C-alpha positions as CSV (number, residue, x, y, z in Angstrom):
1,M,219.7,-5.3,-116.2
2,S,216.8,-6.9,-118.1
3,L,213.5,-4.7,-118.6
4,A,211.6,-7.9,-116.8
5,S,214.7,-7.8,-113.8
6,V,213.4,-3.8,-112.9
7,A,210.0,-4.7,-113.4
8,I,210.4,-7.4,-110.6
9,I,212.6,-4.8,-108.8
10,V,209.7,-1.8,-109.0
11,A,207.0,-4.4,-108.4
12,S,208.6,-5.5,-105.0
13,V,209.2,-2.1,-104.0
14,S,205.5,-1.2,-104.4
15,A,204.4,-4.3,-102.7
16,L,206.9,-3.5,-99.8
17,F,205.2,0.3,-99.4
18,T,201.6,-1.2,-99.8
19,G,202.6,-4.0,-96.7
20,T,204.0,-0.9,-94.8
21,N,200.7,1.2,-95.2
22,M,198.4,-1.3,-94.2
23,A,200.5,-2.3,-91.4
24,V,200.2,1.3,-90.2
25,S,197.0,1.5,-90.8
26,L,195.7,-1.2,-88.8
27,A,198.4,0.1,-85.7
28,T,195.9,3.4,-86.1
29,Y,192.9,1.4,-86.2
30,R,194.1,-1.2,-83.4
31,R,195.0,2.1,-81.3
32,S,191.6,4.0,-81.7
33,R,189.1,1.1,-82.0
34,P,186.3,1.7,-78.4
35,R,187.7,-0.8,-75.9
36,V,184.5,-0.9,-73.2
37,H,184.9,-2.4,-69.8
38,M,182.3,-3.5,-67.4
39,D,181.9,-3.8,-64.3
40,A,178.3,-4.6,-63.1
41,Q,177.2,-6.1,-59.3
42,W,173.5,-7.7,-59.4
43,L,171.4,-6.6,-55.9
44,P,168.6,-9.5,-56.1
45,Y,166.5,-8.3,-52.7
46,I,166.5,-4.9,-53.7
47,P,163.5,-2.9,-54.7
48,P,164.4,-0.1,-57.5
49,P,165.0,3.2,-56.6
50,G,162.7,6.3,-57.0
51,D,158.9,5.6,-57.9
52,Y,159.2,2.8,-60.1
53,D,156.5,0.3,-59.9
54,G,158.3,-2.8,-60.4
55,D,160.2,-6.3,-58.9
56,E,162.2,-6.4,-56.8
57,G,166.2,-6.9,-57.8
58,I,168.1,-4.1,-59.6
59,F,171.3,-4.2,-61.9
60,L,174.1,-2.0,-61.0
61,I,176.3,-1.4,-64.6
62,H,178.9,0.9,-65.1
63,L,181.1,1.0,-68.8
64,I,184.2,2.6,-69.0
65,N,185.2,3.6,-72.3
66,K,189.2,3.1,-72.2
67,S,190.1,4.4,-76.0
68,Q,189.9,7.8,-77.5
69,T,186.6,6.8,-79.7
70,A,183.4,7.7,-78.8
71,V,180.9,4.8,-78.6
72,K,176.9,4.3,-78.6
73,V,175.1,1.4,-76.6
74,T,172.6,-0.4,-79.1
75,K,171.4,-3.4,-76.8
76,H,171.7,-4.4,-73.1
77,F,170.1,-7.5,-72.1
78,V,171.2,-10.4,-69.2
79,R,171.8,-14.0,-69.2
80,M,170.3,-16.1,-66.6
81,E,171.3,-19.6,-65.5
82,F,168.9,-21.8,-63.2
83,D,169.2,-24.4,-60.8
84,R,171.3,-27.5,-62.2
85,P,168.9,-29.4,-63.6
86,R,168.1,-33.5,-62.1
87,I,169.1,-35.2,-65.2
88,P,172.7,-35.9,-65.7
89,F,174.6,-35.1,-68.6
90,R,172.5,-32.0,-69.5
91,K,173.2,-28.3,-69.7
92,R,172.2,-26.0,-67.5
93,N,169.0,-24.5,-68.2
94,G,169.0,-20.5,-68.7
95,A,166.9,-17.5,-70.0
96,L,167.5,-14.0,-71.8
97,A,166.2,-11.0,-70.5
98,G,166.1,-7.3,-72.0
99,L,166.8,-4.6,-69.3
100,K,165.5,-1.3,-68.9
101,I,167.2,1.2,-67.2
102,V,165.8,2.9,-64.5
103,Q,168.4,5.4,-63.7
104,G,170.7,6.7,-66.3
105,E,168.7,6.3,-69.7
106,E,169.4,9.0,-71.6
107,E,173.2,8.1,-71.3
108,K,173.7,6.0,-74.1
109,E,177.2,7.4,-76.0
110,I,180.5,6.4,-73.6
111,P,182.6,9.4,-74.3
112,P,185.9,9.0,-75.1
113,F,188.0,8.2,-71.7
114,G,184.8,8.4,-69.8
115,G,182.1,6.1,-68.6
116,I,178.7,6.0,-68.0
117,Q,176.7,4.3,-64.8
118,W,172.8,2.7,-64.9
119,T,170.7,1.0,-62.8
120,A,168.8,-1.8,-64.9
121,Q,165.9,-4.2,-64.3
122,T,164.4,-7.0,-66.4
123,E,161.3,-5.9,-68.5
124,Q,159.8,-8.8,-67.2
125,D,158.7,-9.1,-63.9
126,S,161.6,-12.0,-62.9
127,S,161.3,-12.0,-58.9
128,R,159.6,-15.4,-59.1
129,L,162.9,-16.6,-60.4
130,V,165.1,-15.5,-58.1
131,P,165.3,-18.4,-56.2
132,H,166.2,-19.8,-58.6
133,I,169.0,-18.2,-60.3
134,T,172.2,-19.6,-59.7
135,R,174.0,-16.5,-61.7
136,I,173.7,-13.8,-64.5
137,R,175.7,-12.1,-66.6
138,L,174.7,-9.0,-68.2
139,T,175.8,-8.2,-72.1
140,V,176.0,-4.7,-74.4
141,V,176.3,-4.4,-77.5
142,L,178.2,-1.8,-79.1
143,S,177.1,0.3,-82.0
144,N,180.3,-1.3,-84.0
145,R,178.0,-4.7,-83.5
146,T,181.2,-5.1,-80.5
147,V,179.6,-7.6,-77.8
148,V,180.7,-6.5,-74.5
149,R,179.8,-9.1,-71.5
150,S,180.5,-8.8,-67.6
151,K,181.8,-12.0,-65.6
152,W,179.5,-14.2,-64.1
153,I,177.9,-12.9,-60.7
154,R,176.6,-15.4,-58.3
155,K,173.3,-15.1,-56.3
156,P,174.4,-13.9,-52.9
157,S,172.4,-15.9,-50.2
158,R,169.6,-13.2,-48.8
159,S,171.4,-14.0,-45.1
160,T,174.9,-13.5,-45.9
161,W,173.3,-10.5,-48.2
162,L,171.9,-8.6,-45.4
163,T,174.5,-9.2,-42.9
164,D,177.1,-7.7,-45.9
165,E,174.6,-4.7,-46.0
166,I,174.1,-4.2,-42.2
167,E,177.8,-4.0,-41.7
168,R,178.6,-1.7,-44.4
169,L,176.0,1.0,-42.8
170,Q,177.4,0.4,-39.2
171,A,180.8,1.2,-40.7
172,L,179.1,4.2,-42.4
173,L,177.6,5.7,-39.8
174,E,180.8,5.2,-37.5
175,Q,182.6,6.8,-40.0
176,M,180.1,10.0,-39.5
177,P,181.1,12.9,-37.4
178,D,179.1,13.4,-34.6
179,R,175.5,14.6,-35.1
180,P,174.2,17.3,-33.2
181,R,170.9,16.0,-31.0
182,Q,167.9,18.1,-30.1
183,L,168.2,20.0,-26.8
184,S,165.7,19.4,-23.6
185,F,163.9,22.2,-22.0
186,D,166.0,21.5,-19.1
187,E,169.2,21.9,-20.7
188,L,168.3,24.8,-22.3
189,D,167.7,26.5,-19.1
190,D,171.1,25.2,-17.8
191,P,173.4,27.6,-18.4
192,Q,176.1,24.7,-18.7
193,T,175.1,23.5,-22.0
194,E,175.9,26.8,-23.9
């Protein structure tokens, strides 16, 4: 065997080991990279909870980390789309707005295999825009510049939303055990009520 043939065989084996090492490193990276999923809900007709001054309409955001790497949230905003313009062949009108978190603000880091929940509002007063908004999409940017978006959320009509809320509250009341009631003076004197 010539010296050139031995050099080619050694270089080929070295390239094979290098390729295997790169494949193992890529598999390790894919397994440990942050995978964050967002569940979002838009409640456009509810005032914010607590003592916050602001317009009505809140966003419930639940971020779930499905990886073994902790990740930090750096930015969060909402994309709003308005009614279709009257001019045909034109794109939808839209706007971006920053979000301020009214509950859960101290939690910016998502632990491995964990999650965080926020209640948020737009930074600007958007209550006058709610009648014109057709759908929204929430976006979160992570510390490694990964962008996580929610699904498009359509605006519920006020009447549909109110009937759904009333039905939900009635179902909750029916599930509650019988509440104690206040006795009258006549019932206190009657020994049968004891």
